[in-house]
VEXDREN-2710 file (C-alpha; in Angstrom, 1 decimal):
% VEXDREN-2710
k/r/px/py/pz
1/MET/0.4/97.9/62.1
2/SER/-0.2/95.2/63.5
3/LYS/0.4/94.1/67.0
4/LYS/3.4/91.9/66.3
5/ASN/5.2/94.5/64.2
6/LYS/4.5/96.5/66.9
7/ASN/6.1/94.3/69.5
8/ILE/9.0/93.1/67.0
9/ASN/9.8/97.6/67.0
10/GLU/9.5/97.9/70.7
11/GLU/11.7/95.2/71.5
12/ALA/14.1/96.7/68.5
13/LYS/14.0/99.4/70.0
14/VAL/14.2/98.2/73.7
15/GLU/17.3/96.3/72.3
16/LYS/19.6/99.5/70.8
17/GLU/18.9/101.2/73.3
18/VAL/20.1/98.1/75.7
19/LYS/23.1/98.1/73.2
20/ALA/23.6/101.7/73.1
21/GLU/23.7/101.6/77.5
22/GLU/26.0/98.9/77.4
23/ALA/28.2/99.5/74.5
24/PRO/29.8/103.2/76.5
25/LYS/30.3/100.6/79.2
26/ALA/31.6/97.8/77.3
27/GLU/34.3/100.8/75.7
28/GLU/34.4/102.1/79.3
29/GLU/36.1/98.5/80.5
30/LYS/38.2/98.5/77.6
31/ALA/39.5/101.9/78.5
32/GLU/40.3/100.8/82.1
33/LYS/41.4/97.9/81.3
34/GLY/44.4/99.8/78.8
35/LEU/44.9/102.4/81.7
36/GLU/45.9/99.3/84.2
37/GLU/48.2/97.7/81.5
38/ARG/49.7/101.0/81.5
39/ILE/49.9/101.6/84.7
40/ALA/51.6/98.2/85.1
41/GLU/53.3/98.7/82.4
42/LEU/54.6/102.2/83.6
43/GLN/55.2/100.7/87.2
44/LYS/57.2/98.2/86.2
45/GLU/59.3/100.9/83.8
46/ASN/59.7/102.7/87.2
47/GLU/61.0/100.0/89.5
48/GLU/63.6/98.9/86.5
49/LEU/64.6/102.7/86.6
50/LYS/64.8/102.9/90.2
51/ALA/67.1/99.3/90.0
52/ASN/69.5/100.9/87.7
53/VAL/69.7/104.6/89.3
54/ALA/70.5/102.2/92.4
55/LYS/73.2/100.4/90.6
56/GLU/74.5/103.5/88.8
57/LYS/74.9/105.0/92.2
58/ASP/76.2/102.0/93.8
59/ASP/79.1/102.2/90.8
60/TYR/80.1/105.3/90.9
61/ILE/80.9/104.8/94.7
62/ARG/82.6/102.2/94.4
63/LEU/84.3/103.8/91.5
64/MET/85.0/107.4/94.1
65/ALA/86.6/104.9/96.7
66/ASP/88.5/103.3/93.9
67/PHE/90.1/106.4/93.1
68/GLU/90.7/107.5/96.3
69/ASN/92.4/104.2/97.0
70/PHE/94.3/105.4/93.8
71/ARG/95.4/108.7/95.1
72/ARG/96.5/107.3/98.8
73/HIS/98.9/104.2/96.5
74/SER/99.9/106.9/94.9
75/ALA/101.1/109.1/97.4
76/GLU/102.6/106.4/99.3
77/ALA/104.4/105.0/96.4
78/LYS/105.7/109.0/95.8
79/LEU/106.7/108.9/99.7
80/GLU/108.4/105.8/99.2
81/LEU/110.5/107.0/96.4
82/VAL/111.7/110.0/98.2
83/SER/112.5/108.5/100.9
84/SER/114.2/105.4/98.5
85/ALA/116.6/107.8/97.0
86/SER/117.4/109.5/100.3
87/ALA/118.3/106.2/101.1
88/GLU/120.6/105.5/98.6
89/THR/122.3/108.9/99.0
90/ILE/123.3/108.7/102.7
91/LYS/124.3/105.0/102.0
92/GLY/126.8/106.6/99.6
93/LEU/127.9/109.4/102.3
94/LEU/128.5/106.9/105.0
95/PRO/131.7/105.4/103.3
96/ILE/132.8/109.0/103.6
97/LEU/131.9/109.1/107.8
98/ASP/134.2/106.1/107.9
99/ASP/137.0/107.5/106.4
100/CYS/136.2/110.6/108.9
101/GLU/136.6/108.1/111.4
102/ARG/139.6/106.4/110.6
103/ALA/141.4/109.8/109.8
104/MET/140.2/111.3/113.5
105/LYS/141.3/108.2/114.9
106/MET/145.2/108.3/112.8
107/LEU/144.9/111.9/113.8
108/SER/144.6/111.6/117.1
109/ASP/147.8/109.3/117.4
110/ALA/149.7/111.9/116.1
111/ASP/150.6/115.2/117.2
112/ASP/148.6/117.7/114.4
113/LYS/146.1/118.7/116.4
114/VAL/144.9/121.7/113.3
115/ALA/144.7/118.7/111.1
116/LEU/142.4/116.2/113.9
117/GLU/139.9/119.5/115.2
118/GLY/139.6/120.5/111.3
119/THR/138.3/116.7/110.4
120/GLU/136.1/116.1/113.4
121/LEU/134.2/119.3/112.4
122/ILE/134.2/118.2/108.9
123/TYR/132.7/114.7/110.7
124/SER/130.4/116.7/113.1
125/LYS/129.0/118.5/110.8
126/LEU/128.1/116.3/108.2
127/MET/126.6/113.6/111.1
128/GLY/124.8/116.1/112.3
129/TYR/123.1/117.3/108.9
130/LEU/122.7/113.6/108.2
131/LYS/121.0/113.1/112.0
132/THR/118.2/115.7/110.8
133/LYS/117.7/113.1/108.4
134/GLY/117.2/110.6/110.9
135/LEU/120.2/108.6/110.7
136/GLU/121.4/107.0/114.1
137/GLN/124.7/105.6/114.8
138/ILE/124.1/101.7/115.8
139/LYS/125.2/101.3/119.3
140/ALA/127.5/97.9/119.1
141/LYS/131.3/98.5/122.0
142/ASP/129.3/96.3/125.2
143/GLU/126.6/95.7/123.7
144/LYS/124.5/91.9/123.5
145/PHE/124.6/90.8/120.1
146/ASP/122.1/91.4/118.1
147/THR/121.7/90.4/114.9
148/ASP/118.8/92.7/113.7
149/PHE/122.0/95.3/114.2
150/HIS/125.2/93.5/114.1
151/GLU/126.8/91.6/111.9
152/ALA/129.9/88.9/113.1
153/VAL/132.7/89.0/111.1
154/ALA/134.5/87.3/114.2
155/GLN/134.9/85.6/117.0
156/VAL/137.4/85.8/120.2
157/PRO/137.7/84.4/123.1
158/VAL/137.3/86.3/126.8
159/PRO/138.2/85.1/130.3
160/GLU/134.8/86.9/131.8
161/GLU/131.6/85.0/132.0
162/GLY/129.3/88.6/131.5
163/LYS/131.4/89.3/128.3
164/LYS/130.3/86.2/126.4
165/GLY/127.4/87.1/124.2
166/LEU/128.5/90.4/124.2
167/VAL/130.7/92.7/121.4
168/PHE/133.8/92.9/121.6
169/ASP/134.9/95.2/118.8
170/VAL/133.4/97.7/116.6
171/VAL/134.8/96.6/113.0
172/GLN/132.6/99.0/111.1
173/ASN/129.9/100.9/112.3
174/GLY/125.9/100.1/111.4
175/TYR/123.5/102.9/111.0
176/THR/119.9/103.0/111.1
177/LEU/118.2/105.5/108.7
178/SER/114.2/106.4/110.8
179/GLY/114.5/103.4/112.6
180/LYS/115.6/101.0/109.0
181/VAL/118.7/100.0/109.4
182/ILE/121.1/100.5/106.4
183/ARG/124.2/99.2/107.4
184/TYR/124.8/96.0/110.0
185/ALA/127.5/97.2/112.1
186/LYS/130.3/94.9/111.7
187/VAL/130.7/93.5/114.7
188/VAL/133.6/90.9/117.0
189/VAL/131.7/89.4/119.3
190/GLY/133.3/87.2/122.7
191/ILE/132.7/84.1/123.1
END
């Protein structure tokens, strides 16, 4: 073989060896790039999943808070309904109390003490029961006129300066139920 061919063969051999050495490096670099891209994709996916989990956790907490509010409001509504129903029942019994008071007033003027005692007993039992349910009679006679508790049905002139603006007489008793007025006292006010 000639020297020239020998050199060409050696150059080709060296070139093949260099290419053979560069090929795995190129493949390694390509594989590394692919892995880096995959890592970046997985990291991005991980961040998205974390964000979704945080959002779902927040949504869950809000849902639980909404449910707790709903439960509390439902319980309050039930209590209000029961309270309203008992208030209506007690309001229905107020005319009976008025009738008992009128009967006791009429019987006190009469000589029938047995009927008076029986009526007083019925009145006291009914009033005692209603007091356990939160009913209170509004104090009115000789009290300062208060529009929060009293309803003026008439005015009368009074000679004494100290009695002006005070309740002179009670036409119909008023009542509160658990601190809330269910019937205003109908009164005559001194002017």
